[in-house]
N, C-alpha and C positions, 0 to 999 in steps of 0.2 A: 198123680199128674206132676209134671215138672214144676209147675207153679206152687203146688202144695208142698213139694219137697223143699223148695227154696224158702217158703214161709216157715216150715218146720225147722230148718237150719238156723234161721234168724232167731226163732223163739228159743232154741237150745243155747245159742250164743248169748242171748239176753239173760237167760237163767244162770249160765256159768258166770257171767259178769256180776250179776247180783250176788251170787254166792261169794265170789272173791272179795267184793267190796263190803259185804255185810257181816260175814261170819269171822269169828276169831279162829286161830289155828286149831284150837281144841274142838270147836264146833265143827270145823271142816272134817276133822278126823272122825268125830262121832258120826257125822252124816255119811261119810264114806263107808264105815262099818254098817250103819243102818241100811244103806242102799244095797249092801251085800246080803241082806236078809237077817242080820243079827238082831237080837232083842237087847234091851238096855242092860240086862244082867250079864249077858255074854260080853257086851262092849265094856262094861265096868271091869270085868275080870281081865280082859286084854289090856286095858289102859291103866289098870291098877288104881282104880278110883271107886268111890262108892256108887252103888246103883242109883242112889238119889241124885248125885251130881250129874250122872248121865241122863237121867230122866229130866232134870232141870235144863240141861243143855238141849235136849230134844225139843222141849217146850219153847226155849228161846229161838231155836232154829225155825220152828214152825211159825212163830210170830214174826220173825224177821223176814221170812220169805213169802209172807202173805201178800 
């Protein structure tokens, strides 16, 4: 319904705003790769970081976006 579509758009806008305010640039980049379906090992290779640092970033992202 049109009402539900409007509510959904508002929810998406709120999520985007929360991401912009809460996450560091590195965390935003990790999230973008993760949303594309990559796992933390693949992201680590692309970003030339350790898998552990990517895993830590994903944990921070989850906590910040709760």
